[in-house]
N, C-alpha and C positions, 0 to 999 in steps of 0.2 A: 512346417514340422510334420513329420510322418505320424499320423494319428493311429496307425495300426497298433502301436505300443499301448494305447489306451483302450483297446477293445476289450481288455480284461477289467472287470469291475473294480478289482483291488487298486489298479493304477489309474482309473478314470476319475480322478479327484482333483480339485484345484491345487491341493498341496503337491501332489506328484507332478502336475503340469508345471507349476512354478519351479520346482526343483530341476526338472529336466531342461526347461527353457533356460534357466539361469546357468546351468552347467554347460549347455551347448554354446551360449553366448560367451561364457568364460573361456571355452576352448578357442573360439574365434579370436578373442582378444589376446590369446597366448597363455592362458592359465592351464596348469596341469592339475590332476587330482591330488588332493592333499593326503588321501588315504584310499586304498582300494580293497579293504576288508569290509564285507557287508555286515558282519555280525558283531563288530565292536561298538563301543559307545560313540554315538553321533558327535561329530566335531562342530556342528553349528555353522556349516558352510555348504553351499550347493556344489562345491568341488569335492565333496566327500561321497564315496560309494556308501549307500546306506540302505537298510531295510525299513527305515523309519524316516519319512519325508518331513515331518513337522518341524524339527529344529534345523533342517538343512535346505530351506527354501530360498535363501538369500546369500550373497557373499559375506564373508567375515573380514575382520581387520587384516588378516594375513593376505587375503585376496587383493584388497585395496593396496596393501604395501607392495605386493608383487607387481601390480599394474603400475604403481608409481616408479618402481625400479626399472620396469620394461620401457616406459615411455617418458621418463624425465630426461631433460636435456641440460646437462651440467657444463658443457664446454661453451666457448664463446663463438663457435662457428655456426653460421646459419646459411642455408641455401634458399631461403624464402625470396630474396631479391632476385636471385638467379632464376627461380621458377617464374616470377612475375615477368622478367625480361623475355623468357622463352614463350610465355603465353601471349604477351602483348609487348613487342619490342618498342612500340611508340610511346610507352609511358616513361616519363621522367621520374625515376624512383626517388629522387631527393624531394620532389614536391608532390608526388603521387597524382599528377594530372597529365593528361595526354599532351604531347608536344612541348612539355616544359612550361605551359602557361600557368601563371599564378593567379 
């Protein structure tokens, strides 16, 4: 993380650091901001732009719900066995042992 943001005393606090790190990790995982207005009531999520870090240091239920919708796998198709075969074609995928030995 670029620490230059924290060279200002106002932002160089554990609460601001948690908010910023949580928000950046949220972006990496695919989350967007829930709100981009700095001066309204904090939403209680690190994915909120805020002038007050204390209630916004961690994800909220909406963030967890969004992650579940992004990463849940509801169909019956899987490519895991195909990936295993690509990585090591000598594995007998029915028995998960090299060369089909039981």
